[in-house]
C-alpha positions in Angstrom: -10.4 -7.6 32.5 -11.5 -4.4 32.9 -9.4 -1.2 34.0 -10.1 0.9 36.9 -8.7 4.2 36.9 -8.5 6.3 40.1 -8.0 10.0 39.9 -7.1 12.1 42.8 -7.9 15.8 42.4 -8.3 16.9 46.1 -5.3 18.1 48.6 -4.4 15.6 51.5 -5.6 16.2 55.0 -8.6 18.8 54.1 -11.2 16.1 54.2 -11.4 12.7 54.2 -11.6 11.8 50.5 -7.9 11.2 50.0 -7.8 8.5 52.8 -11.0 6.7 51.2 -9.7 6.6 47.9 -6.3 5.0 49.1 -8.0 2.4 50.9 -10.6 1.7 48.0 -7.5 1.6 46.2 -5.3 -1.0 47.7 -8.8 -2.8 48.6 -9.5 -3.2 44.7 -5.7 -4.3 44.0 -6.7 -7.7 45.8 -9.3 -8.3 42.5 -7.8 -6.9 39.6 -4.3 -6.0 38.1 -5.7 -3.8 36.1 -5.3 -0.4 37.8 -4.3 3.3 37.2 -3.9 6.1 39.5 -3.6 9.6 38.6 -2.9 12.9 40.4 -3.7 15.8 38.9 -5.0 19.5 40.3 -4.6 19.9 44.1 -4.1 16.0 44.3 -0.6 16.1 43.5 -0.4 17.8 47.1 -1.0 14.1 47.9 2.1 13.0 47.1 4.2 15.9 48.3 6.9 14.8 50.3 7.8 15.7 53.8 3.6 16.5 54.7 2.1 16.1 57.9 -1.2 15.8 59.5 -0.5 16.7 62.5 -2.3 20.1 62.4 -5.4 18.1 61.2 -7.6 15.4 63.4 -6.8 12.9 59.9 -4.8 10.2 60.3 -1.7 10.3 58.1 -2.4 8.1 55.7 0.7 9.2 53.2 2.9 6.2 54.2 0.3 4.2 52.8 1.2 5.2 49.2 4.7 3.4 49.6 2.3 0.5 50.0 1.4 0.4 46.0 4.8 -1.3 44.9 3.4 -4.0 47.2 0.2 -4.2 46.0 1.6 -4.2 42.4 0.2 -0.7 41.5 2.4 0.0 39.0 0.4 2.9 37.0 1.1 5.5 38.8 0.8 9.2 37.0 1.2 13.1 37.8 -0.2 15.5 35.9 2.9 17.3 34.4 0.8 20.6 33.9 -0.8 20.6 37.8 3.2 20.1 38.9 4.5 22.9 36.9 1.2 24.9 38.2 2.5 24.5 41.5 6.0 24.5 41.3 6.4 21.0 41.8 8.6 18.1 39.9 8.4 14.2 40.4 11.7 14.6 42.7 9.2 16.4 45.0 6.9 13.2 45.3 6.9 10.3 48.0 6.7 7.6 45.5 8.0 6.8 42.1 5.5 8.7 39.6 5.3 9.1 35.8 4.5 12.7 34.6 2.1 12.8 31.9 0.7 15.7 29.7 -3.4 16.3 29.9 -3.8 15.1 26.5 -2.3 11.7 27.7 -4.7 11.9 30.7 -7.8 11.9 28.6 -6.1 9.0 26.4 -6.0 7.0 29.9 -9.4 7.7 30.9 -10.8 7.0 27.7 -9.3 3.4 27.8 -10.7 3.1 31.3 -14.0 0.9 32.0 -14.3 2.5 35.3 -13.0 5.6 36.7 -13.1 6.6 40.3 -12.5 10.6 42.0 -11.4 11.3 45.1 
């Protein structure tokens, strides 16, 4: 079975790419169990607790991240360097994530058959 890796690199609510990524991720989970999700750079803000989309015209999709467990999406990683650069920690995230170093992310990407970036 091929592994799909979804990388989230953009901040939430500035554009629709985050929402599109979550939609694609949840849809793909119906067809494969080999899904890995990585949040890095500005993408770590996607998971920040207490965020609100009220000031934008985009729909708030943050609650959809809490569906990962229901959809058996268990490989959810966040770049530790990205967290450190922004003064954040895993406890600031709305779901459980595993912090990984940049080298580990490279290994994850190398083992993936397909990588989609949002």
